[in-house]
C-alpha positions in Angstrom: 10.2 -5.2 18.3 13.7 -4.5 16.5 14.6 -5.8 13.2 16.7 -3.9 10.2 13.1 -1.9 9.4 12.6 -0.3 12.8 16.0 0.4 12.8 16.5 2.1 9.2 13.7 4.1 10.1 13.6 5.0 13.9 10.0 3.9 14.3 8.7 1.4 17.2 7.6 -1.0 15.1 7.7 -2.6 12.2 4.2 -2.1 10.6 3.9 0.4 7.6 0.9 1.9 5.6 1.8 2.3 2.4 0.6 5.1 -0.3 -2.8 5.5 -1.4 -4.2 7.7 -3.8 -6.7 9.5 -2.1 -6.5 7.8 1.2 -2.9 8.6 1.8 -3.5 12.3 3.9 -2.2 13.7 6.8 -4.8 12.5 9.4 -4.5 9.1 8.4 -0.3 9.2 8.4 0.2 10.7 11.1 -1.9 8.8 13.1 0.1 5.9 12.1 3.1 7.0 12.6 2.1 8.2 16.5 1.0 4.5 16.8 4.5 3.4 16.7 4.3 2.7 13.2 5.4 4.3 9.8 2.5 6.3 7.5 3.5 7.5 4.1 1.5 10.3 2.4 0.6 9.6 -1.1 2.2 12.7 -3.5 -0.1 12.4 -6.3 -3.2 12.8 -4.1 -2.0 16.5 -4.2 -2.6 18.4 -7.1 0.8 20.5 -7.3 3.8 19.4 -5.6 3.2 22.6 -3.5 0.3 21.1 -2.6 2.4 18.4 -1.4 4.8 20.4 0.2 1.7 22.2 2.2 0.5 18.5 3.2 3.8 17.5 4.7 3.7 20.5 6.9 0.3 19.5 7.6 1.1 16.4 8.7 4.2 17.5 10.7 1.3 19.4 12.5 -0.2 16.4 13.8 3.0 14.4 14.8 6.7 14.5 15.3 7.8 11.0 14.8 9.0 9.9 11.5 6.6 9.6 8.1 7.5 9.6 4.3 6.0 10.3 1.2 4.5 7.9 -1.7 5.7 8.4 -5.3 4.1 6.0 -8.1 5.3 6.4 -11.2 3.3 5.1 -13.9 3.0 5.8 -17.9 0.8 8.3 -19.0 0.8 10.6 -22.1 0.8 13.5 -19.8 2.3 12.5 -16.5 2.9 14.4 -13.6 6.0 16.4 -12.9 7.1 13.4 -10.6 10.5 14.9 -10.4 9.3 18.5 -8.6 6.8 16.3 -6.6 10.5 14.6 -5.6 12.1 17.7 -4.9 8.8 19.0 -2.9 9.5 15.9 -0.6 13.2 16.6 -0.5 13.4 19.9 -0.2 10.5 19.7 2.8 12.9 17.2 4.6 11.3 14.2 4.0 14.1 11.1 5.0 11.9 7.8 3.2 10.0 8.0 0.0 8.0 4.9 -0.8 8.5 4.4 -4.8 6.0 1.9 -6.9 5.5 1.1 -10.1 8.1 1.5 -13.4 11.5 1.6 -12.3 12.7 4.2 -9.8 16.7 4.0 -10.7 16.1 7.4 -12.2 15.6 9.5 -9.3 18.4 7.3 -7.3 21.2 9.3 -7.5 19.1 12.7 -6.2 17.5 10.7 -3.3 21.1 9.3 -1.9 22.4 12.5 -2.2 20.4 13.8 0.3 20.4 10.4 2.3 17.1 9.8 1.8 15.9 6.0 2.3 14.2 4.0 -0.3 11.2 1.6 -0.4 10.3 0.0 -3.7 7.0 -1.6 -3.6 7.5 -4.9 -6.3 5.3 -7.9 -7.1 7.8 -10.2 -8.1 10.9 -11.8 -7.4 12.5 -10.5 -10.5 11.5 -7.2 -9.5 13.1 -7.4 -5.9 16.1 -8.5 -7.0 16.2 -5.6 -9.9 15.3 -3.2 -6.6 18.0 -4.1 -4.9 20.8 -4.2 -7.5 20.1 -0.7 -8.7 20.6 0.5 -4.4 16.8 0.8 -3.1 17.6 0.3 0.7 13.9 -1.8 1.5 11.9 -3.9 -1.0 8.2 -4.0 -0.2 7.0 -7.7 -1.9 3.7 -7.3 -3.1 1.7 -10.6 -3.2 -1.8 -11.7 -5.4 -3.6 -11.1 -2.5 -3.3 -6.9 -2.6 -5.6 -4.4 -3.6 -4.5 -2.7 -6.9 -1.9 -3.7 -9.4 -1.1 -7.2 -8.2 1.2 -7.8 -11.7 0.6 -10.7 -13.9 2.2 -13.3 -12.1 -0.3 -14.4 -9.9 1.7 -15.3 -7.1 0.5 -15.5 -3.3 2.4 -14.5 -0.5 3.3 -17.8 1.2 5.4 -18.3 -2.0 6.0 -15.4 -3.4 7.5 -14.1 0.4 9.8 -17.1 1.0 10.8 -17.3 -2.7 12.3 -13.7 -2.6 14.0 -14.1 0.5 16.2 -16.9 -0.9 17.8 -13.8 -3.3 17.8 -10.6 -0.9 20.4 -9.6 1.2 18.0 -6.1 2.1 15.0 -6.2 4.3 11.7 -6.9 2.9 8.2 -5.8 3.7 5.3 -8.1 3.2 2.6 -6.5 1.8 -1.1 -7.6 0.3 -3.8 -9.4 2.3 -2.3 -9.2 5.6 -4.8 -7.6 8.4 -3.8 -9.1 11.6 -1.0 -9.9 14.1 -1.4 -13.8 13.4 -0.1 -13.1 9.6 2.7 -10.7 10.7 4.0 -13.0 12.6 3.9 -15.7 9.4 5.3 -13.8 7.2 8.1 -12.3 9.5 8.5 -16.0 9.8 9.0 -16.2 5.9 11.9 -14.1 5.8 10.1 -10.6 5.9 11.4 -7.9 8.7 7.9 -5.9 8.8 3.9 -5.4 6.7 2.6 -3.0 4.8 -0.7 -2.4 5.1 -3.2 -1.1 2.7 -7.0 -1.5 3.1 -6.8 -2.8 6.4 -5.9 0.9 7.6 -8.6 2.2 5.2 -11.0 0.7 7.5 -10.1 2.7 10.8 -11.2 5.9 12.3 -8.7 8.1 11.0 -8.7 7.1 7.5 -9.9 10.1 5.1 -12.8 7.9 3.7 -17.0 8.2 3.6 -18.1 5.7 6.6 -20.2 3.8 3.9 -17.0 2.3 2.9 -15.6 1.6 5.9 -18.6 -0.4 6.4 -18.4 -2.1 3.4 -15.4 -3.7 3.8 -16.4 -4.7 7.3 -19.7 -6.3 6.0 -18.0 -8.2 3.1 -15.7 -11.4 3.2 -12.6 -12.5 1.1 -14.8 -12.9 -2.2 -16.1 -9.5 -2.6 -13.0 -7.9 -4.9 -12.6 -9.1 -8.7 -9.8 -8.3 -11.1 -10.0 -5.8 -13.7 -7.9 -4.8 -16.8 -6.6 -8.7 -16.8 -7.1 -8.2 -21.0 -5.0 -4.7 -21.0 -2.0 -6.6 -18.9 -2.7 -4.0 -16.1 -4.6 -6.0 -13.2 -6.3 -4.2 -11.0 -8.2 -6.0 -8.1 -11.0 -3.5 -6.6 -14.3 -4.1 -4.9 -16.9 -5.7 -6.8 -19.7 -3.6 -7.3 -22.0 -2.9 -10.0 -19.4 -0.7 -11.9 -16.4 -3.5 -11.8 -19.0 -5.9 -13.3 -19.8 -3.4 -16.0 -16.3 -3.7 -16.7 -15.9 -7.2 -16.9 -18.6 -7.7 -19.4 -16.9 -5.1 -21.8 -13.9 -7.1 -21.2 -15.5 -10.3 -21.9 -16.4 -9.0 -25.3 -14.8 -10.6 -28.4 -11.3 -9.2 -29.8 -9.0 -6.8 -28.0 -10.0 -4.5 -25.0 -10.2 -0.7 -26.0 -9.4 1.2 -22.9 -12.0 4.1 -24.1 -15.0 2.2 -24.0 -13.7 1.6 -19.8 -12.4 5.2 -19.1 -15.5 6.9 -18.6 -16.7 4.2 -15.7 -13.1 3.7 -14.2 -11.8 7.6 -14.0 -10.0 8.1 -10.8 -12.4 11.3 -10.2 -15.6 9.4 -10.3 -14.4 6.9 -7.6 -13.1 9.5 -5.3 -16.0 11.8 -5.6 -19.1 9.1 -6.0 -17.5 6.4 -3.7 -14.7 7.1 -1.4 -16.0 10.8 -0.4 -20.0 10.5 -1.7 -19.8 7.0 0.1 -22.1 5.4 -2.9 -19.8 1.8 -3.2 -21.9 0.9 -6.2 -20.9 4.0 -8.2 -17.2 3.7 -9.1 -13.9 1.8 -9.3 -12.2 1.6 -6.0 -9.1 -0.4 -4.8 -9.6 -3.2 -1.9 -7.9 -6.5 -0.7 -8.8 -9.5 -0.1 -8.1 -8.8 3.3 -11.4 -7.6 3.5 -12.3 -11.0 5.0 -10.2 -10.4 7.8 -11.8 -7.0 8.8 -14.4 -6.9 11.6 -14.5 -3.4 13.1 -13.1 -0.2 12.3 -10.6 0.8 15.2 -8.2 3.7 15.7 -5.0 3.4 14.2 -3.5 3.3 17.7 -5.7 0.3 18.4 -5.6 -1.7 15.4 -1.4 -1.4 15.5 -1.5 -2.4 19.3 -3.8 -5.1 18.9 -1.4 -6.3 15.8 1.7 -6.4 18.1 -0.1 -8.3 20.5 -1.5 -10.8 18.6 1.9 -11.1 16.7 3.3 -11.8 20.2 0.9 -13.9 21.2 1.3 -16.8 18.0 5.4 -16.5 18.3 5.2 -17.3 22.4 1.9 -19.1 22.7 1.2 -20.6 19.9 4.4 -21.7 18.1 6.9 -22.2 21.1 4.0 -24.6 22.2 4.0 -26.6 19.2 8.0 -27.1 19.6 7.9 -28.2 23.3 
């Protein structure tokens, strides 16, 4: 496949594994890149910038293909040293950075100075247009179907991607709810030049999460997620379990929601230790997308990417062209 995405990043297929907290580690990232896609290490999964530099070197020991680093910038009372993480990535020779969360504009001069290509994840057309204006190289447009934070507009990809394409000149990745090649063909028809998958890559052999979580994704359907933090205008799509149900119960109480009442339930450490690592899928919050309804097995990254490419080609050559005869 040849698109502006494959040419810009020197990859075989325009299939990207976006940053995922606790999951974007060397094992998964290298497997995606070795299979012809583009993997991203998640910077803040590592406790220090020095730890990120070590993880980059560990990943280089597993692949000689391109990979990048995700830097998600979120408001916090005691924020992590974002600039130091950025420097650790650049000084380690990383040439592709995925940004998400807040406006990446303060980091762009440093990235441009070092010839680093920037992909910025957006959940709305207006944010994608702003990202293009400030000089990012690619936008990853994230629809309402996605895991994690879909924004507050609730616009699914069938409309969001088409609307974004009308106003963009830079390449666009389709993100959110994508798990097979038929969808890849569909979003490329809407104007995307590649896909960015998170949830689907979690249910692979190389993903560093407990097998119970992977199996839960296989057994679930598209209805097995729920939206929390709506009352805080920080909506997140997570797995529907005992803890997320308790969060919604608290949010439904009269009056304004106090995050302090939710903090212990939704703590990232709890989700990592009890769910991602411990395998108790009910005892913490973990993000997952609607694409669970399309996950029926746990392949290797190579098997998954090969399948997606074959399905996309089938969709175009066999299904769509036959309709035009």
